[in-house]
C-alpha positions in Angstrom: 0.9 -2.8 -2.3 1.3 -6.6 -1.6 4.8 -6.9 -2.1 5.0 -3.9 0.6 2.8 -5.3 3.1 4.9 -8.9 3.0 8.0 -7.4 3.3 7.1 -5.4 6.2 4.6 -7.9 7.6 1.6 -6.1 7.5 -1.8 -7.2 6.8 -4.5 -6.4 4.8 -6.4 -4.7 8.1 -3.2 -2.7 8.9 -3.4 -1.0 5.8 -7.2 -0.7 5.6 -7.0 1.1 9.2 -4.5 3.7 8.2 -6.1 4.5 5.1 -10.0 4.9 6.8 -11.4 2.1 4.8 -13.1 -1.5 5.3 -11.0 -4.3 5.3 -13.2 -5.5 2.5 -12.6 -2.3 0.1 -8.3 -3.0 0.5 -9.4 -6.8 -0.4 -11.5 -5.6 -3.4 -8.8 -3.1 -4.1 -5.8 -6.0 -3.9 -8.0 -7.8 -6.7 -8.4 -5.0 -8.7 -12.4 -5.3 -8.4 -12.2 -2.1 -7.5 -9.6 0.7 -8.1 -7.1 2.7 -6.2 -7.8 6.7 -5.8 -5.2 8.9 -6.1 -5.9 9.9 -2.4 -6.2 6.2 -1.4 -2.2 5.8 -3.1 -1.5 9.2 -1.2 -2.4 7.8 2.1 -0.8 4.5 1.3 2.5 5.7 0.4 2.5 8.0 4.0 1.7 5.2 5.6 4.5 3.1 3.9 6.7 6.3 3.8 7.7 5.7 0.7 7.0 8.0 -2.7 3.6 7.0 -4.3 5.3 6.8 -7.4 7.2 3.4 -5.8 4.0 1.8 -5.5 1.8 2.5 -8.3 5.7 1.2 -10.3 6.1 -1.5 -7.8 9.4 -0.3 -7.2 11.0 2.0 -5.0 10.7 0.3 -1.4 13.2 -2.6 -1.6 15.4 -2.5 1.4 18.8 -1.4 -0.7 17.1 1.7 -2.1 14.9 2.9 1.3 16.8 1.8 4.4 14.0 -1.1 5.6 
């Protein structure tokens, strides 16, 4: 998630708003103190307009594969 957020110039607060979570919760998920749920991943994939697998596997949002 950090990589795609950086590539798109987004902040954790942007993702938090899109997922309906607090910035604190997103911070905890980013540092792996709290696990991502399937619902979180689904909502994030819709927000980023990528397949959920891309977020889990850490690839699939590169500019040459997704049209960024």
